[in-house]
N, C-alpha and C positions, 0 to 999 in steps of 0.2 A: 544459655540454651542454644541448640543447633537449629538453624532454619535454612530453608532453600532460598537462594538468591541468584540473580543474574549478574555476573562479574565481568567487568571490562578490564582486560590485562594490558592492552595497548591500543592506540588509535588505529582505526581501519581494520580491526579484527572483529569477528562475531562475538557476541556476548556468550559467556559460558555459564551453564547452570551448575552451581556449586553449593556446598554447605558453608555457612558462616556461623560465627559464634557471637551471641549478644549477651552482654552482662545484664544483671538484674537492675531495675530502675533505682536510682539513688534519689536524694532530696531534689524535689522540683521536677522529676522526670516521670514519664509515662511509657509503658510498653503497649504498643498498638498491634492488634492482629489486623493485618492489611486485608481489606475487602476488595478494593478496586484501585488501580493505578493507571493514570493516563499515559499514553504514548506521545510524548511531547517533543517538538522539534528542538527545544533548548538542549535536551540531553544529546541529541544528534550532533550538536556543535562539539561536544566533548568527545563523542565517539569518532568523529572525523578529524580530531586534532586541531580544530579551528580555535577552540578555547582549551586551556590547559588545566589539568588537575592531577594530583598525585595518584599513581596507579600501582597496583590494582585497586579498583573502586566499584562499589555498587551504586549505580546511578538511580534516577527516579525521584521526582519531586512533586507530583500532582496526585494526591491520594486521599482516600477516606477509609476509616476502619473502626474497629471496636476496641474500647479500652480493655486490656487484659489484666494489667497490674498498674498500681500507682506507687510512687516513692513517698518517703516521709514529707509531710508538709503540703501535699497536693490537695487542694480543696475545690478547684474549679471543675474537675471531672471525677467520675467514680467508675469502678469496674462495671462493664456492660454498656456504658454510654457509647452512642454513635457519634463520631467526630470527623470533621475535615481537619487535615494537618496542613498548616501554613508553612511554606518552605523558608520563610524568614523568621527567625526567632528574634524577639525584641526583649530588651532587658527591663523596659518600663521606667528607667531612671536617667538615661542620658539625655542630652539636649534635644536630639531628634525625636526621641520617644515622648518627652513631656511637652513638646510643642506640636504634637499631633502628626508626626511623620515616622511612625514606628517601622515602616518598610525600609527606612534608611538608618536604622539603629547602629550606633557607633560601636556597640559591643557584641554584635551578632556572631562574629567569628570566635570570640572568647567563650561563647556559650556552647559551642560545638563539643560533642563528647569525644575526647581524645583517648585512644587506646581501649575503648569500651567495645569496639567491634573488631573481630579477628577473623582472618582467613588462614586456615591451616596453621593456626597457632600464632600467627604474626599480626600485630595490630595494623589496621588500615583506617584511612580517613573516612569519616561519615559524610556523604554528599548532601549538601543543603540541610544539614541537621536532621536528615531522615533516612536517606538511602531506601527509597520506596519500591525498588524492584526486588522486593523480598517479602517473605510470608509474614514477618513481624518487623516492627520499627521501634527503635528506642528514641523518644523525642522529648523536647521540653514541654512541660505542661502549658506554657504560654503560647505554644503553637497550636493548641487544640481548640476547635470551634464546634460547638454543639450542632448536630444535624437534627432539625425538627421533624416531627411526624409529617408524613406525606411527601418527603423528599427521599427518593431511592439513593442508595450509595453510589451508583454509577453517575448520577447527576451531581451529587455532593463532591465527588472526586474532582470533577472538572471545574467546580467552583474554586478548588484549591490552586488552580493556576490559570488555565486559558480563559475562563469566564471572568475571573477577577482582573486579570491582566488587560483583557480587551475592553470590557465595560469600564473599568476603573480609569483607563487612559483617557476616556472621554469625560466621565463624570467627576473624577477626582483631579487628574493631572492638569487638564486644561479647563475644566468646568464649562463645557460647551453650553452656549445659550440657545434657546429656542429660536429657530429661523436662520441660524448660521449654516454654512456649507462645509462639506467634508469630502475628502478623497481618501480611500483606503487602498494602499498598494500591497497586495498579497492577501489572498482570501482563503487561507488555511484556517485552522481552529481559532487562533488569536484574532486574525482579520475579521472573521465572521462575528466575533464578539464585539469588536470595535464597531462594526456595522450595527449590531443590536444596541450597543450603548448610544450610538448617535441617534437611532430611531427613538429610543426611550427618552433622550434629552430633547427631542423635538427639532432635529436638524431638518432644514427645508430641502436640502439636496445631499444625497449620499452616493458618491460615485465610486464604484468598485473597479479596481484595476488588477488584471491578472493576465497570464499567458494562456490559461487553460479554460476551454469552454465550460467544463464541468464545474470549475471553481466559480466562474461568473454566474452560472445558473444557480448555484447554492447561494451566492451573494444576494441574488434577487429574492430568494425564499426567506432570507434573514433580514431583509429590509432595505437593500440597495434600491435607489430610485433610478440609477443609470449604471451602465457598465462600459468599460473600455477594454478592448482586447489589445494588450500591449504587443502582441505579435503582428498586429496590422497597423503599422505606422507609429509615429512618435506619441507616446502616451502623454507626455507633458503638454504638447501642443493641442492634443485632443481635449484634455481637461480644461486648459485655458480657453479654448474656443467654446466649449460647452457652457462655461460660466462667465464669459466676458471679462476675463482677467485673472482667474484663479480662485482657489477656495480659501476659506478662513483657516482651516486646519487640514493638513495632509499627513496621514498616519503611515509610517513605514512598519510593516509587520512581517518582514522576511528575514532581515539581517544581512543586507548587502549594501556596500558603499554606493553602488550605482543607483539603487532605488532610494537610498537616503538622499542623494543629491537630487534625484527627480522630485522627491517630495518637497524639497526646499524650493525648487523651480515652480512647482504647482501652486505654492501658496501665493496669495495676492498680497498687495501692499498692506502692511499691518497684520498679515497672517503668520502662521507658524507651521514648521515641519515638526512632527512629533515622532521621535525615534523609539519604537517599541521593540523592534527586533534586536537581536544580539549581533552587533557589527563585529567583523573579524578584528582581533586584537592587533594584528601586524600591519593593517592598512590605514591609509590616511583619507579623511573626508575633505574633498575640495569644494569650496563654495564659489561658483562662478559669479563674476561681477559683484563681489561681496560689498564693495564700497557703496554702490548705488542701492543694493538690497537693504543694507542696514540703515541707510538714510531714509528708506521707505519703511522703516520699523518692522521689517521682516525678522523673524526669529527662528531658532531651532532649540528644541528642548528634548531631554530624555524622559522616558516614562518607565519606571521600574516597578513591576508587580502591580500596576494600576494604582500606584500611590496608596496602597491599601492600609486601612486601619482594620485589621482582620476581624476583631471582635465586634465591630459595627458593620462593616461592608459585607462580609460573607453572609450573616443572617439576613441582611437586606436583599441580597441577590437570591438567596433561597426562598425568601418570601415572594419575590417577583416570579420565581419559577412556580410556586404553589398557586399564584394568581393567574398563571398561564400568560404572563406578560413577557417572559424570558424563555426562549427555546434552548433547552439543554439536551433533552433526549434526542432531538433531531440532529444534534452535532455528531452523535456517535454513529459512525459508518460500520465499524466492525468490532467484534469482541474476540479476544484471544486468551489463552492460558499462558502462564509464565514460560512454559517450555516452547511456546511459539513466538517469543519476543523478537527474535531476529526476522521472522516472517513479517511481524508487525512493522518493524522499521523499514524493511524492504518496500512495503506498501506505502509507507509515509514518503520515502524518497522518490517513489514513482508518481506521487501526487494522486493516489487512488482513494484517499480517505479525507474527510473533514477532520475527524478525530477518531482514534481507536483507543480501546481500553484493555488492560490486563485484568481479568476477573479471577480472584483468588477463592471466592466462596459464593454460595447462592445468596443473592440479595436483591 
């Protein structure tokens, strides 16, 4: 079938609205009619050439939609179901999957649909197993998570990435304990959800760090107890002074080597820097005074997709939303159509939004 999609032909070029061709779902596959797709900073890394991917490509990885068709053998969803689409497909049988870490599935790349998506008759790679900047998506049945009643599709879409990534970094990756202290560097969509996760987990101090007053104001609304304006003095020294030695966990939510290093310096003895942002592939991370730091049992850990177990964690997050314990509607600053996607990314680059979404249909 032919569907409209936003195509990236080369880095640092506007996305182009084109028609692509999707095959029919085969065994274990589902065709999704896209309802909402989030405008995520992770896609921007590929658009700006900081991360590499074969092009042309249809990006997009944070979405929810309606099941249109199912392939042979699919039993977990049926036509008409509302679903979040997880951007990591998991096989369910490799070592990482069976030990409770499906976000690190060893076979996820092999599950991607090769040659099933075409642009002008030529096969193109499918991004994150979904390519969500399109009217329809061909996805693995294992990537589909049911959306319960009372959860609108715009909220469900954000559970597919920013909410899961942020909250999960706190509750899954580091398993924050009540009373511990946190710094969050970067208060965009993911950073705000790290703040929410820390609040839900019972952190005693949540220090938001950013350069923009609007971002710091949003951080307070989402649960930050303190803010640090990094444009006014050394952010590391401010955090250390506020806490008497540093925080238990400092989360990097931008994707810069400088802020990753700052997070390591903000962590107290025995604390950790948690790298949630996508650091540039071609740069090196330098750890100052590493010998003394490691003797003090300081650590640095990566967090990918909030260490999600999507069939468990995403329903839990949507239930927190239904109980009004998790803010998702408030994350959405603007709504766009697919034709306005370049405008949406311009606003993201300027720091004008917490999160924006592409809305494909009424929901």
